[in-house]
C-alpha positions in Angstrom: 4.7 -48.8 -71.4 5.4 -46.0 -69.0 5.4 -47.2 -65.5 3.0 -44.7 -64.0 0.2 -45.3 -61.4 -2.0 -42.8 -63.2 -5.1 -44.9 -62.8 -5.0 -44.9 -59.1 -4.1 -41.3 -58.6 -0.8 -42.6 -57.4 1.0 -39.9 -59.4 0.7 -37.4 -56.6 1.5 -40.0 -53.9 4.9 -40.7 -55.4 6.1 -37.2 -54.9 5.2 -36.9 -51.2 8.6 -37.5 -49.6 10.6 -35.7 -52.2 8.3 -32.7 -52.1 8.3 -32.4 -48.3 12.1 -32.5 -48.3 12.4 -29.7 -50.8 12.3 -26.0 -50.0 9.5 -23.7 -51.2 10.3 -21.8 -54.3 9.1 -18.4 -55.5 5.8 -18.9 -57.4 6.7 -19.1 -61.1 4.9 -16.8 -63.6 1.9 -18.6 -65.3 2.5 -19.5 -68.9 0.2 -17.9 -71.5 -0.9 -21.4 -72.6 -2.0 -22.3 -69.1 -3.9 -19.0 -68.7 -5.8 -19.8 -71.9 -6.5 -23.4 -70.8 -7.9 -22.2 -67.4 -10.1 -19.7 -69.2 -11.4 -22.5 -71.5 -12.4 -24.7 -68.5 -14.2 -21.7 -66.9 -16.2 -21.1 -70.2 -17.1 -24.8 -70.3 -18.3 -24.9 -66.7 -15.5 -27.3 -65.7 -13.4 -27.0 -62.6 -10.2 -28.3 -61.1 -11.7 -28.1 -57.6 -12.0 -31.6 -56.2 -14.6 -30.6 -53.7 -17.1 -30.1 -56.6 -16.6 -33.6 -58.1 -15.9 -36.1 -55.3 -18.8 -38.4 -54.4 -20.6 -37.2 -51.2 -21.5 -39.3 -48.3 -25.0 -40.9 -47.9 -26.9 -41.9 -44.8 -25.7 -45.2 -43.4 -29.2 -46.5 -43.2 -29.5 -46.2 -47.0 -26.0 -47.3 -47.9 -25.1 -50.8 -49.1 -21.4 -50.2 -48.5 -22.1 -49.1 -44.9 -23.3 -52.5 -43.7 -21.0 -54.1 -41.1 -19.3 -56.4 -43.6 -18.2 -53.5 -45.9 -18.0 -50.5 -43.6 -14.8 -48.3 -43.7 -13.0 -50.3 -46.4 -11.7 -47.0 -47.7 -10.1 -46.4 -44.2 -6.5 -47.5 -43.6 -5.3 -47.1 -40.0 -1.7 -46.1 -39.4 -0.8 -46.9 -42.9 -1.5 -50.6 -42.2 -4.3 -52.1 -44.4 -5.0 -55.0 -42.1 -5.1 -53.0 -38.9 -8.2 -52.4 -36.8 -11.8 -53.3 -37.7 -11.4 -52.3 -41.4 -8.4 -54.7 -41.5 -10.5 -57.5 -40.0 -13.1 -57.0 -42.7 -10.5 -57.1 -45.4 -9.2 -60.4 -44.0 -12.7 -61.9 -44.4 -13.1 -60.5 -47.9 -9.7 -61.7 -48.9 -10.5 -65.2 -47.7 -13.7 -65.1 -49.8 -11.7 -64.2 -52.8 -8.9 -66.6 -52.5 -11.2 -69.5 -53.5 -11.5 -68.0 -57.0 -8.0 -66.8 -57.8 -7.4 -69.9 -59.9 -8.4 -69.9 -63.6 -9.7 -73.5 -63.6 -13.1 -72.6 -62.1 -16.2 -73.5 -64.2 -18.0 -70.8 -66.1 -20.7 -68.7 -64.5 -22.7 -68.8 -67.7 -23.0 -66.5 -70.7 -26.7 -65.6 -70.3 -27.0 -62.3 -72.1 -24.4 -63.1 -74.7 -25.4 -66.6 -75.7 -28.5 -67.6 -73.8 -26.3 -70.1 -72.0 -27.1 -71.2 -68.4 -24.6 -71.9 -65.7 -23.7 -75.5 -64.9 -24.2 -75.7 -61.1 -23.3 -79.4 -60.9 -19.9 -78.5 -62.3 -19.5 -75.8 -59.7 -20.5 -78.2 -56.9 -17.9 -80.7 -58.0 -15.2 -77.9 -58.3 -15.9 -76.6 -54.8 -16.0 -80.0 -53.2 -12.8 -81.1 -55.0 -11.1 -78.0 -53.8 -12.3 -78.7 -50.2 -14.0 -75.3 -50.2 -17.5 -76.5 -49.2 -19.1 -79.7 -47.9 -22.1 -81.0 -49.9 -24.3 -84.1 -49.6 -22.9 -86.8 -51.8 -26.2 -87.1 -53.7 -28.5 -84.2 -53.9 -31.3 -83.5 -56.4 -31.5 -79.9 -55.1 -28.0 -78.7 -56.0 -29.0 -75.1 -56.0 -30.3 -75.1 -52.5 -27.4 -77.2 -51.3 -24.9 -74.7 -52.7 -26.6 -71.7 -51.1 -26.6 -73.4 -47.7 -23.0 -74.6 -48.1 -21.7 -71.2 -49.2 -23.4 -69.5 -46.3 -21.8 -71.8 -43.8 -18.2 -71.4 -45.2 -18.6 -67.7 -45.9 -21.0 -66.3 -43.2 -20.5 -62.7 -44.5 -22.1 -63.7 -47.9 -25.8 -63.8 -46.9 -25.4 -60.4 -45.2 -24.0 -58.9 -48.4 -26.7 -60.7 -50.5 -29.6 -59.5 -48.4 -28.5 -55.8 -48.4 -29.3 -55.5 -52.1 -32.5 -53.5 -51.4 -30.6 -50.6 -49.9 -30.9 -47.6 -52.3 -27.4 -46.2 -52.3 -23.8 -47.5 -52.4 -20.8 -45.4 -51.5 -17.8 -47.0 -49.8 -17.0 -45.4 -46.5 -15.5 -43.0 -45.7 -17.0 -41.5 -48.8 -14.5 -39.9 -51.3 -15.6 -36.4 -50.2 -15.0 -37.4 -46.6 -11.4 -38.6 -47.1 -10.0 -35.1 -47.3 -9.1 -33.1 -50.3 -5.4 -33.8 -50.9 -2.8 -31.1 -50.9 -0.8 -30.7 -54.1 1.6 -33.3 -52.9 -0.8 -35.8 -51.4 -2.8 -38.4 -53.3 -6.5 -39.1 -52.9 -6.8 -42.2 -50.8 -7.8 -45.2 -52.9 -10.2 -47.9 -51.8 -8.5 -50.8 -50.2 -10.7 -53.7 -51.2 -8.8 -56.9 -51.7 -10.1 -59.8 -53.8 -13.0 -57.9 -55.2 -13.1 -60.4 -58.0 -13.7 -63.2 -55.6 -16.4 -61.5 -53.6 -18.3 -60.6 -56.9 -17.9 -64.2 -58.1 -19.2 -65.6 -54.8 -22.2 -63.3 -54.9 -22.9 -64.3 -58.5 -22.6 -68.0 -57.7 -24.9 -67.7 -54.7 -27.5 -65.7 -56.8 -27.5 -68.4 -59.6 -27.8 -71.2 -57.0 -30.8 -69.4 -55.3 -32.4 -69.0 -58.7 -32.0 -72.7 -59.5 -33.5 -73.5 -56.0 -36.4 -71.1 -56.8 -35.6 -69.1 -53.7 -36.6 -66.0 -55.6 -36.9 -63.4 -52.8 -33.4 -64.2 -51.8 -32.2 -64.4 -55.4 -33.5 -61.0 -56.3 -31.8 -59.3 -53.3 -28.6 -61.2 -54.2 -28.6 -60.0 -57.8 -29.5 -56.5 -56.6 -26.5 -56.7 -54.3 -24.2 -57.3 -57.3 -25.6 -54.1 -58.9 -25.0 -52.2 -55.6 -21.4 -53.5 -55.5 -21.0 -52.3 -59.0 -22.3 -48.8 -58.0 -19.9 -48.7 -55.1 -17.0 -49.2 -57.4 -18.4 -46.6 -59.8 -18.4 -44.0 -57.0 -14.7 -44.5 -56.5 -13.1 -41.5 -58.4 -10.3 -43.4 -60.2 -9.9 -45.7 -63.2 -9.2 -48.8 -61.0 -12.7 -48.3 -59.5 -14.2 -48.2 -63.0 -12.4 -51.3 -64.1 -13.7 -53.2 -61.0 -17.2 -51.8 -61.8 -17.0 -53.2 -65.3 -16.0 -56.7 -64.1 -18.7 -56.7 -61.4 -21.4 -55.4 -63.8 -20.7 -58.3 -66.2 -21.4 -60.8 -63.4 -24.5 -58.8 -62.3 -26.0 -58.7 -65.9 -25.4 -62.4 -66.2 -27.2 -63.1 -62.9 -30.0 -60.8 -64.0 -30.5 -62.7 -67.2 -30.8 -66.0 -65.3 -33.3 -64.4 -62.9 -35.5 -63.1 -65.7 -35.2 -66.3 -67.8 -36.6 -68.3 -64.9 -39.7 -66.1 -64.7 -40.2 -66.9 -61.0 -39.9 -63.5 -59.3 -42.9 -61.4 -58.5 -43.6 -57.9 -59.9 -42.7 -56.4 -56.5 -39.4 -58.3 -56.4 -38.5 -57.2 -59.9 -39.1 -53.6 -58.9 -36.3 -54.0 -56.4 -34.0 -55.4 -59.1 -34.9 -52.7 -61.6 -34.2 -49.9 -59.0 -30.7 -51.3 -58.5 -30.2 -51.4 -62.3 -31.4 -47.8 -62.6 -28.6 -46.6 -60.4 -25.8 -48.0 -62.5 -24.5 -45.3 -64.9 -21.1 -45.6 -66.5 -21.3 -42.3 -68.2 -21.7 -40.4 -65.0 -19.0 -42.4 -63.1 -16.5 -42.1 -65.9 -17.0 -38.3 -66.2 -16.5 -38.0 -62.4 -13.4 -40.1 -62.6 -11.8 -38.1 -65.4 -12.5 -34.9 -63.7 -10.9 -36.1 -60.5 -7.9 -37.5 -62.3 -7.4 -34.3 -64.1 -7.6 -32.2 -61.0 -5.1 -34.4 -59.1 -2.7 -34.6 -62.0 -2.7 -30.9 -62.4 -2.2 -30.4 -58.6 0.8 -32.8 -58.7 2.4 -31.0 -61.7 1.9 -27.7 -59.9 3.8 -29.1 -56.9 6.9 -29.4 -59.2 6.6 -25.6 -59.8 6.0 -24.7 -56.2 9.2 -26.1 -54.6 12.9 -25.5 -55.1 14.2 -28.0 -57.6 10.7 -29.2 -58.1 11.2 -30.2 -61.8 13.7 -32.8 -60.7 10.9 -34.6 -58.9 9.8 -35.5 -62.4 12.4 -38.3 -62.4 10.4 -39.9 -59.6 7.1 -39.4 -61.5 8.5 -41.0 -64.7 10.9 -43.9 -64.0 10.8 -45.0 -67.6 9.4 -48.0 -69.4 11.0 -51.4 -69.7 13.3 -50.1 -72.4 14.3 -47.1 -70.2 13.3 -44.6 -72.9 9.8 -43.1 -72.9 9.6 -42.1 -69.2 13.0 -40.5 -69.3 12.0 -38.4 -72.3 9.1 -36.9 -70.3 11.3 -36.3 -67.3 14.0 -34.6 -69.4 11.4 -32.4 -71.0 10.3 -31.1 -67.5 13.8 -30.9 -66.0 15.7 -29.3 -68.8 13.0 -27.2 -70.3 12.3 -23.5 -69.7 10.3 -22.4 -66.7 7.0 -22.3 -68.7 7.4 -26.0 -69.8 5.3 -27.3 -66.9 2.6 -24.8 -67.7 2.6 -25.9 -71.3 2.3 -29.5 -70.2 -0.6 -28.7 -67.9 -2.4 -26.8 -70.7 -1.8 -29.5 -73.2 -3.0 -32.2 -70.9 -6.2 -30.3 -69.8 -7.1 -29.3 -73.4 -6.6 -32.8 -74.7 -8.4 -34.4 -71.8 -11.4 -32.0 -72.3 -11.5 -32.2 -76.1 -11.1 -35.9 -76.5 -12.7 -37.3 -73.3 -14.8 -35.1 -71.1 -16.6 -33.0 -73.7 -17.8 -35.8 -76.1 -18.9 -37.9 -73.1 -20.6 -35.0 -71.3 -22.4 -33.5 -74.3 -23.2 -36.6 -76.3 -22.9 -39.7 -74.2 -20.9 -42.9 -74.6 -21.7 -43.2 -78.4 -20.3 -39.7 -79.0 -17.2 -40.5 -77.1 -16.7 -43.7 -79.0 -17.1 -41.8 -82.3 -14.4 -39.4 -81.1 -12.0 -42.3 -80.4 -12.6 -43.6 -83.9 -12.4 -40.2 -85.5 -9.1 -39.3 -83.8 -7.3 -42.6 -83.0 -3.9 -40.9 -82.9 -5.0 -38.9 -79.9 -5.3 -42.0 -77.8 -2.1 -43.7 -78.9 1.4 -43.4 -77.6 3.0 -40.2 -78.9 6.0 -40.2 -81.1 9.4 -39.0 -80.0 9.2 -36.5 -82.9 6.3 -34.8 -81.1 8.5 -34.5 -78.0 10.9 -32.4 -80.1 8.4 -30.2 -81.9 5.6 -29.9 -79.2 7.0 -31.0 -75.8 3.9 -29.8 -73.9 1.6 -31.8 -76.2 3.9 -34.9 -75.9 3.5 -34.8 -72.1 -0.2 -34.4 -72.3 -0.6 -37.2 -74.9 1.5 -39.6 -72.8 -1.3 -39.8 -70.2 -4.3 -39.5 -72.6 -3.1 -42.8 -74.3 -4.3 -44.7 -71.2 -7.9 -43.5 -71.8 -8.3 -45.2 -75.1 -8.4 -48.7 -73.7 -11.8 -48.2 -71.9 -14.4 -47.4 -74.6 -15.5 -50.8 -75.7 -15.6 -52.3 -72.2 -17.6 -49.3 -70.9 -20.0 -49.5 -73.8 -20.7 -53.2 -73.4 -21.2 -52.9 -69.7 -23.7 -50.1 -70.1 -25.6 -51.8 -72.9 -26.0 -55.0 -70.9 -27.2 -53.0 -67.9 -29.7 -51.0 -70.0 -31.0 -54.2 -71.6 -31.4 -55.8 -68.2 -33.4 -52.8 -67.0 -35.7 -52.9 -70.0 -36.1 -56.7 -69.6 -37.2 -56.1 -65.9 -39.8 -53.6 -67.1 -41.0 -56.1 -69.7 -41.4 -58.9 -67.2 -43.2 -56.6 -64.7 -45.6 -55.6 -67.6 -46.2 -59.2 -68.4 -46.9 -60.2 -64.8 -49.6 -57.5 -64.4 -51.0 -57.3 -68.0 -50.8 -61.0 -68.9 -49.2 -60.1 -72.2 -46.1 -58.5 -73.6 -46.2 -55.0 -75.1 -46.1 -54.6 -78.9 -43.5 -51.8 -78.5 -41.4 -50.4 -75.7 -43.4 -47.2 -75.7 -46.2 -49.2 -73.9 -43.8 -49.4 -70.8 -43.9 -45.7 -70.3 -44.2 -44.2 -67.8 -45.4 -46.9 -65.3 -42.7 -49.5 -65.9 -39.9 -47.4 -67.4 -39.3 -43.7 -67.2 -37.7 -43.6 -70.6 -36.5 -46.1 -73.3 -32.7 -46.2 -72.9 -30.6 -45.1 -75.9 -28.3 -47.6 -77.6 -24.9 -46.4 -76.3 -23.3 -47.2 -79.7 -25.6 -45.2 -82.0 -27.8 -43.1 -79.7 -31.1 -44.6 -81.0 -33.6 -46.3 -78.7 -32.8 -49.9 -77.8 -34.5 -52.3 -80.3 -37.2 -54.8 -79.4 -39.5 -57.3 -81.0 -41.7 -60.2 -80.0 -40.7 -63.7 -81.1 -42.4 -67.0 -81.2 -39.8 -68.9 -79.2 -38.1 -67.1 -76.3 -40.8 -64.4 -75.7 -38.9 -61.4 -77.1 -35.5 -60.1 -77.9 -33.8 -56.8 -77.1 -30.7 -55.8 -79.1 -28.2 -53.1 -79.6 -25.9 -52.6 -82.5 -22.5 -54.1 -82.3 -19.1 -52.3 -82.6 -19.7 -52.2 -86.4 -22.5 -49.7 -85.8 -24.8 -51.7 -88.1 -28.3 -52.7 -87.1 -28.5 -56.4 -88.1 -31.9 -57.0 -86.7 -30.7 -58.9 -83.7 -28.2 -61.1 -85.5 -24.5 -60.9 -86.5 -22.5 -58.5 -84.3 -25.6 -57.1 -82.6 -25.6 -57.4 -78.8 -28.7 -59.5 -78.1 -30.7 -60.1 -74.9 -33.0 -63.1 -75.5 -34.0 -66.5 -74.2 -33.7 -69.9 -75.7 -33.3 -70.1 -79.4 -34.3 -66.5 -79.8 -31.3 -65.4 -77.8 -28.7 -67.3 -79.8 
């Protein structure tokens, strides 16, 4: 595997010292291929201007990520992540996460996947054994005891949990406020240590509050997980999207437990549904790809704009563990004709647009997945033969290969989010109407603005009433076959109906 920090926009960061040490060069003539690629982007309404795609700031009073415990996590003072107030907050968050960096922790349940509830007694034993919390030796109210114990040990936790009703979530400073990088600077990346641990703690606290029937607190806690997911989604890099996927899985599981318990009020469920409405992996992935594309092109152009710039390619591409693939890319840039960098830029932009941005933009996640299945070679490591015959295409394909790992994870995260949103609407309908609807159309428009489309085939999410378990929602599985809520279908149900 090529050792390249593409996912964190680190590509541009790596050239900073080398580029500043070099002398400016005369601007090279644009290659015909790059001229055509820029014209294509203009026709399609796409831009390489970062100011048009970075997430803007929102008012602090509305921003989940602007509460004191999370404020300025995207700010690093003097190059020292643990300096100043942002550093103090990171220390607290890291301490919260260290408790869950071991792999022997109990399961948090597999609610949406297998109608399986969490074992809070096992969690209580685990936390006490690890000397993480103090609990009464004998307690019939394990959920309430866990909530109280977690809040004592991690005092930031209840503040995070209770901010779930805030309508927006953008880590501060917002991406648009961090400054648009020069061609040799990288876009600052969120410095949020131990995000897995924070998400796990929020999830465990939510499940404990549900068990204790502390529903107002539980709803805000589950909503906070969705807001944290949204904060990660608004980070314009692939690392942020991967963190969002992980957090979203915990949030959907907590939402299932909340709805399975049937204890929240209609008003409380409106708060939860509003948090779910904001989670959109299609929009966040599009923004991420556009940002990655703009920064990558800016970094390549830096190699053209400085004397001896192509030699900086050896910093970009240190090679894989065998010392081969990365060196091939560097050699293509260093030894090739002046237009080689332009050819690489054109190939990268054309492939990124054709295989990623356009299908996702025009058709949604299911169209993007279909493109991946239709052209699998486009998302795989390029052959050395391609480097000899089409060097520009080889360079572009080298980076596109990293995109192909995301589709299934993104699809499942969005499907579970959409099912949770519909389930919230169904429960609200039941609370007010004293019955369940015969079809999802009855939810429109009071409880749901539109029936979400199945991200795997584009058809509306399926629904039917059942004798045991109230109802089931399902989406087709990766085989694209509707099996009626069985087999490979992704099912949201309760009790026997959800298994």
